[in-house]
C-alpha positions in Angstrom: 118.7 72.9 95.6 119.3 74.3 99.1 116.9 76.4 101.2 118.8 79.6 100.5 118.3 79.3 96.8 114.6 78.3 97.0 114.0 81.2 99.4 115.9 83.6 97.0 113.7 82.4 94.0 110.6 82.8 96.1 111.6 86.3 97.2 112.4 87.4 93.6 109.0 86.1 92.4 107.2 87.7 95.3 108.8 91.1 94.7 108.0 90.9 91.0 104.4 90.0 91.8 104.0 92.9 94.2 105.5 95.3 91.6 103.0 93.9 89.0 100.0 94.3 91.3 101.1 97.9 92.2 101.5 98.7 88.5 98.0 97.4 87.6 96.1 99.1 90.5 98.0 102.4 90.7 96.1 105.4 89.5 92.7 103.7 89.5 89.9 104.7 91.8 89.4 101.2 93.2 87.0 100.7 96.0 85.9 97.5 97.6 82.4 98.0 98.8 81.0 94.6 99.4 78.3 95.3 102.0 75.0 97.0 101.1 75.5 99.8 103.6 78.8 100.8 102.1 77.5 100.5 98.5 74.5 102.8 99.2 76.6 105.4 101.0 79.3 105.4 98.2 76.6 105.8 95.6 75.1 108.8 97.4 78.5 110.4 97.9 79.5 109.9 94.2 76.6 111.9 92.8 76.0 115.6 92.8 74.4 116.3 96.2 71.6 118.9 96.5 69.5 120.2 99.4 65.8 120.7 99.5 64.3 123.9 100.9 63.3 122.1 104.1 66.9 120.8 104.6 68.4 124.2 103.9 66.0 125.7 106.5 67.2 123.1 109.1 70.8 123.8 108.2 70.2 127.5 108.8 69.2 126.6 112.4 72.9 125.9 113.1 72.5 122.8 115.2 73.7 120.6 112.3 76.3 121.5 109.7 77.3 120.3 106.3 80.3 118.6 107.8 77.9 116.5 110.0 76.0 115.5 106.9 79.2 114.5 105.0 80.3 112.5 108.0 76.9 110.8 108.2 77.1 110.0 104.5 80.6 108.5 105.1 80.2 106.7 108.4 76.4 106.5 108.9 74.2 103.4 109.0 71.4 102.9 106.4 68.2 101.8 107.9 67.1 99.3 105.3 63.7 98.7 107.0 62.7 102.3 106.2 64.7 102.6 103.0 64.7 101.7 99.4 61.2 103.1 98.9 60.1 104.5 95.6 59.6 108.2 95.8 59.5 110.8 93.0 61.3 108.6 90.5 64.0 107.9 93.0 64.6 105.8 96.1 64.3 107.1 99.6 67.1 106.1 102.0 67.0 106.7 105.8 70.6 107.2 107.2 71.3 107.4 110.9 74.4 109.2 112.1 75.8 111.7 114.6 76.8 115.3 114.6 80.2 116.5 115.9 78.5 117.3 119.2 77.4 113.7 119.5 73.7 114.5 118.7 72.0 111.6 116.9 70.5 112.6 113.5 68.5 110.9 110.8 68.9 112.0 107.1 66.2 111.3 104.5 67.9 111.2 101.1 66.3 110.5 97.8 68.6 108.8 95.3 67.9 109.7 91.7 69.7 108.4 88.7 71.6 111.6 88.2 71.7 113.2 91.7 71.1 112.7 95.4 68.8 115.1 97.3 68.6 115.6 101.0 65.0 116.2 101.8 64.9 116.1 105.6 67.2 116.2 108.7 65.6 114.9 111.9 67.0 115.3 115.4 66.8 111.8 116.8 65.9 111.3 120.4 68.8 110.6 122.8 69.0 107.1 124.0 68.6 106.6 127.8 71.5 104.9 129.6 
């Protein structure tokens, strides 16, 4: 069997395999969160998100917005040294991120079984260059 025929058989099998994989995974909400940071942030985003009175008070000061909080919950870094602490039948997570104006912020979020609650927003000190 010549190279052309072997390549044709390979190509047909490869295309059928791609079609099968696309058929199996289409329509599913498949995520590949292998690292602890991604797992924690995905878990917090997937639950109903509520704000404490203190967090609402800070949001009303207008130096931080809900968009900043959502961006931090998507792209932020979980500080595991200060996180995963038991608090009020949930676990406290400390997440570091930035606002749209490049101001460093720290979110304190309690992860309950049925919801996630933002309890505090802290303006982090600027790093000296």
